[in-house]
C-alpha angles and dihedrals in degrees: 000000000000122000117222104219096216132116118271111262091236089059091049089050092050095051091045091050091052090050089048089054088056092049090049095047098047091035090063091053098038134013093206093051089046091056093048090050091049090056089047091050086059091053093047093049096045095041092052092043093055096035096246111153089188095056090045091051095048089048093050092049089052090051089055091047089052091053090049090049089053090049092050089048089059102263115164127248094266099064092039094055095042090047093048092049091047091051092051093046092048090055095044097045093046092049089049092049092049090050093051089049093053093047104035108012131228096286094065116096102241097160095120094045093050094044091049093048091045093049094049091047092051090048093051092045093047091053088050093048092048091052093047091049089047091055091045092052094048093048098037093114093127098311115157124252089247087072089058089050089055090048087051091052089052092050091050088050093049093052089047092050092053092058 
């Protein structure tokens, strides 16, 4: 029996879904950011599908850039937090899927592993977003949107550090 050293299809779908959430969230706030996120979605999906960490990384950075573009364009805290979390999840889930593909191959049933990893990542990210939103609400007395963008960058760093 040969092992196909490619990521499981469920892992590819989860990474692409997270990137699609980013595109939807920032697309509602800014058409330009939505277009950038849509291009990044393709990079994330293709990079994960073929097992290219470089393409996945470039796509994930492009997702973060789309979120920052939406923030500079005046998007509110909701789309920015959802977009930032989605960008971190797209990278994390894509990396995990690529790692599973390298170790176990596409034929192995990794559904439970992928679902558990995705649920834990979403839980950690949701807590980080809740804290970031709480800080934003408590300091919302005329603070610029750039302050929220920096909070968003901090939340993404927290999610990445937990990995």
